[in-house]
C-alpha positions as CSV (number, residue, x, y, z in Angstrom):
1,M,13.1,-9.4,-90.9
2,K,11.3,-7.7,-88.0
3,L,7.9,-6.2,-88.7
4,R,8.5,-2.9,-86.9
5,P,11.5,-1.8,-89.0
6,L,9.6,-3.0,-92.1
7,L,6.6,-0.9,-91.4
8,R,8.7,2.2,-91.1
9,R,9.4,2.1,-94.8
10,R,7.3,4.5,-96.8
11,L,5.6,1.9,-99.1
12,A,5.3,-0.9,-96.5
13,I,1.8,-0.1,-95.4
14,P,0.3,0.2,-99.0
15,V,2.0,-3.0,-100.1
16,L,0.7,-4.8,-97.0
17,C,-2.8,-3.5,-97.5
18,Y,-2.9,-4.7,-101.1
19,L,-1.4,-8.1,-100.1
20,V,-4.2,-8.5,-97.6
21,A,-6.8,-7.5,-100.2
22,L,-5.3,-10.1,-102.6
23,V,-5.4,-12.8,-100.1
24,A,-8.9,-11.9,-99.1
25,W,-10.0,-12.0,-102.7
26,I,-8.5,-15.5,-103.2
27,L,-10.1,-16.8,-100.1
28,W,-13.5,-15.3,-101.2
29,G,-13.2,-17.0,-104.6
30,A,-12.3,-20.3,-103.0
31,A,-15.3,-20.0,-100.7
32,A,-17.6,-19.1,-103.6
33,L,-16.3,-22.1,-105.6
34,G,-16.8,-24.4,-102.7
35,A,-20.4,-23.2,-102.1
36,D,-21.3,-23.6,-105.8
37,L,-19.8,-27.1,-105.8
38,L,-22.0,-28.1,-102.9
39,A,-25.1,-26.5,-104.5
40,R,-24.4,-28.3,-107.8
41,N,-24.0,-31.6,-106.0
42,S,-27.3,-31.2,-104.2
43,G,-29.1,-30.2,-107.4
44,R,-29.8,-26.7,-106.4
45,L,-27.5,-25.2,-109.0
46,A,-28.6,-27.4,-112.0
47,E,-28.8,-25.9,-115.4
48,Q,-32.4,-25.4,-116.5
49,T,-34.0,-24.4,-119.8
50,L,-37.1,-22.2,-119.7
51,H,-39.6,-21.1,-122.4
52,A,-42.3,-18.4,-122.6
53,G,-44.9,-20.6,-120.9
54,D,-42.8,-20.9,-117.8
55,F,-43.2,-17.2,-117.0
56,A,-46.0,-15.0,-115.9
57,L,-46.3,-12.5,-118.8
58,V,-47.1,-8.9,-118.2
59,D,-47.8,-6.6,-121.2
60,L,-46.6,-9.4,-123.5
61,E,-48.8,-11.4,-125.8
62,L,-48.0,-14.8,-127.2
63,Q,-48.7,-15.0,-130.9
64,A,-51.2,-17.6,-132.0
65,G,-49.6,-20.5,-133.7
66,E,-46.1,-19.3,-132.6
67,P,-45.7,-20.3,-129.0
68,E,-42.3,-18.7,-128.6
69,T,-43.1,-15.4,-130.3
70,L,-44.0,-12.5,-128.0
71,L,-45.5,-9.1,-128.9
72,T,-45.1,-6.2,-126.6
73,L,-48.3,-4.3,-125.6
74,T,-46.7,-1.4,-123.7
75,G,-43.3,0.1,-123.1
76,D,-42.8,-2.0,-120.0
77,P,-43.1,-5.7,-120.8
78,Q,-42.2,-8.2,-118.1
79,M,-41.5,-11.9,-117.7
80,I,-41.8,-13.0,-114.1
81,L,-40.6,-16.1,-112.3
82,E,-42.5,-15.8,-109.1
83,D,-40.6,-18.3,-107.0
84,V,-37.1,-19.6,-107.5
85,S,-36.3,-20.0,-103.8
86,D,-35.9,-23.8,-104.1
87,R,-32.8,-23.4,-106.2
88,T,-29.6,-21.4,-106.4
89,V,-29.6,-19.0,-109.3
90,R,-26.3,-17.5,-110.5
91,T,-27.0,-16.6,-114.2
92,L,-29.8,-16.1,-116.6
93,Q,-29.1,-16.2,-120.4
94,V,-31.6,-15.1,-123.0
95,F,-31.5,-16.5,-126.6
96,A,-33.8,-14.4,-128.7
97,E,-34.2,-12.3,-131.8
98,Y,-35.9,-8.9,-131.8
99,E,-37.9,-7.2,-134.5
100,G,-37.9,-3.5,-133.5
101,D,-35.8,-1.4,-131.2
102,A,-35.4,-3.3,-128.0
103,R,-33.6,-0.5,-126.1
104,E,-33.0,-1.2,-122.4
105,M,-33.0,-4.7,-121.1
106,C,-32.6,-5.6,-117.4
107,L,-33.3,-8.3,-114.8
108,Y,-34.8,-7.6,-111.4
109,Y,-34.5,-9.9,-108.4
110,T,-35.8,-10.1,-104.9
111,T,-34.2,-11.6,-101.9
112,E,-37.2,-12.0,-99.6
113,A,-40.8,-13.2,-100.2
114,G,-43.1,-10.4,-101.0
115,Q,-40.3,-7.9,-101.5
116,P,-41.1,-5.4,-104.3
117,Y,-38.8,-5.1,-107.3
118,S,-36.4,-2.2,-107.0
119,Q,-33.8,-0.5,-109.1
120,D,-31.3,-1.3,-106.3
121,R,-31.7,-4.9,-107.2
122,R,-31.3,-5.2,-110.9
123,V,-28.6,-6.3,-113.3
124,Y,-27.9,-5.6,-116.9
125,P,-26.8,-8.1,-119.6
126,A,-23.6,-8.7,-121.4
127,L,-23.9,-9.4,-125.1
128,Q,-22.3,-12.7,-125.9
129,A,-20.5,-13.8,-129.1
130,D,-23.4,-16.0,-130.1
131,G,-25.8,-13.1,-129.8
132,S,-27.4,-14.1,-126.5
133,Y,-27.7,-11.9,-123.5
134,L,-26.1,-13.0,-120.2
135,Y,-27.2,-11.7,-116.8
136,M,-24.8,-12.3,-113.9
137,L,-26.7,-12.3,-110.6
138,P,-25.1,-11.4,-107.2
139,R,-24.1,-14.1,-104.8
140,T,-27.2,-13.8,-102.6
141,R,-30.4,-15.6,-102.0
142,I,-32.7,-15.1,-104.9
143,V,-36.5,-15.5,-104.3
144,A,-38.1,-14.2,-107.5
145,L,-36.9,-12.9,-110.9
146,R,-38.4,-10.3,-113.3
147,L,-37.0,-10.1,-116.7
148,D,-37.7,-6.9,-118.7
149,P,-36.7,-8.2,-122.1
150,C,-37.0,-4.8,-123.8
151,S,-38.3,-1.3,-123.4
152,P,-40.0,-0.1,-126.6
153,D,-40.6,3.5,-127.4
154,E,-44.0,4.8,-126.6
155,G,-46.5,3.7,-129.3
156,K,-44.2,1.2,-130.8
157,Q,-44.1,-2.6,-130.6
158,V,-41.3,-5.1,-130.5
159,T,-41.6,-8.7,-131.6
160,I,-39.5,-11.2,-129.6
161,R,-38.8,-14.5,-131.2
162,L,-37.6,-16.5,-128.1
163,D,-35.5,-19.5,-128.6
164,R,-34.9,-20.3,-125.0
165,I,-33.9,-18.9,-121.6
166,T,-31.5,-20.8,-119.5
167,L,-30.5,-20.6,-115.8
168,N,-27.0,-21.4,-114.5
169,T,-25.4,-21.9,-117.9
170,Q,-22.1,-20.0,-117.3
171,V,-21.4,-20.2,-113.6
172,G,-17.8,-19.4,-112.9
173,G,-15.4,-16.4,-112.8
174,Y,-14.6,-17.1,-109.1
175,F,-11.2,-15.5,-109.3
176,L,-11.8,-13.1,-112.1
177,P,-13.1,-9.8,-110.8
178,S,-15.6,-7.6,-112.6
179,W,-14.8,-4.0,-113.4
180,Y,-16.5,-2.8,-110.3
181,Q,-14.7,-5.3,-108.1
182,I,-11.4,-4.2,-109.7
183,F,-12.3,-0.7,-108.7
184,C,-13.0,-1.8,-105.1
185,L,-9.7,-3.8,-105.0
186,V,-7.8,-0.7,-106.0
187,L,-9.7,1.9,-103.9
188,Y,-10.3,0.3,-100.5
189,P,-6.7,-0.9,-99.9
190,A,-5.5,2.6,-100.8
191,L,-8.0,4.1,-98.3
192,A,-7.0,1.6,-95.6
193,A,-3.3,2.4,-96.2
194,A,-3.9,6.1,-95.9
195,A,-5.8,5.6,-92.7
196,L,-3.1,3.4,-91.2
197,D,-0.4,5.8,-92.3
198,W,-2.2,8.6,-90.6
199,L,-2.6,6.5,-87.4
200,R,1.0,5.6,-87.4
201,A,2.0,9.2,-87.7
202,V,-0.3,10.1,-84.7
203,L,1.2,7.3,-82.6
204,L,4.8,8.3,-83.4
205,A,4.1,11.9,-82.5
206,W,2.4,10.8,-79.3
207,R,5.4,8.5,-78.3
208,R,8.0,11.0,-79.3
209,P,9.6,12.5,-76.1
210,R,8.7,16.0,-75.5
211,P,11.4,18.6,-74.6
212,E,11.5,19.7,-71.1
213,P,10.6,23.3,-70.4
214,T,13.7,25.6,-70.1
215,R,14.3,26.7,-66.6
216,T,15.6,30.2,-65.9
217,A,18.3,30.7,-63.3
218,D,17.2,32.4,-60.1
219,P,18.6,35.9,-59.7
């Protein structure tokens, strides 16, 4: 079937745009899988278990005699990994129990040395069936991490009984889009189809032969 007659059909352009988006998504997933396989084979994507002593603690106090029990000192406690540039980080998973209202939890990341932490570069956890909290980081270069394990109310304290924190425990989902990615896969092909349909209408109108002006007979 020739392409030109096919594109004249009303739904041809939207279907073509969504097919292109699907192929692009599959290729992106395959590239991500290949990159992670290479990183894992080189040791950069190895799973690692961390404990409280591996972090720089801000407004958190280790309880004497209980090395994995932390007490918040303010409403903005932080656990910082100052340099992870020598590895590839895809996930961070927190196994802990909280005494008190933990409220908001989030993980900040930086992509350059000396870069300040910003709300534009943070992710929120997904609660897992085993009670742990899993943070999925974007596929970019990660230089430093700052875990905000909780956000107590003013004047209140939270006790965190930390079991462990692991890096790169659940790396995958290469072909399974997140809700935001599903939104993009629905929205952007539709916008592209609308733009292409408008452009096609303009080209057809421009190529359509114009009627010659009517000539009046000389008296």
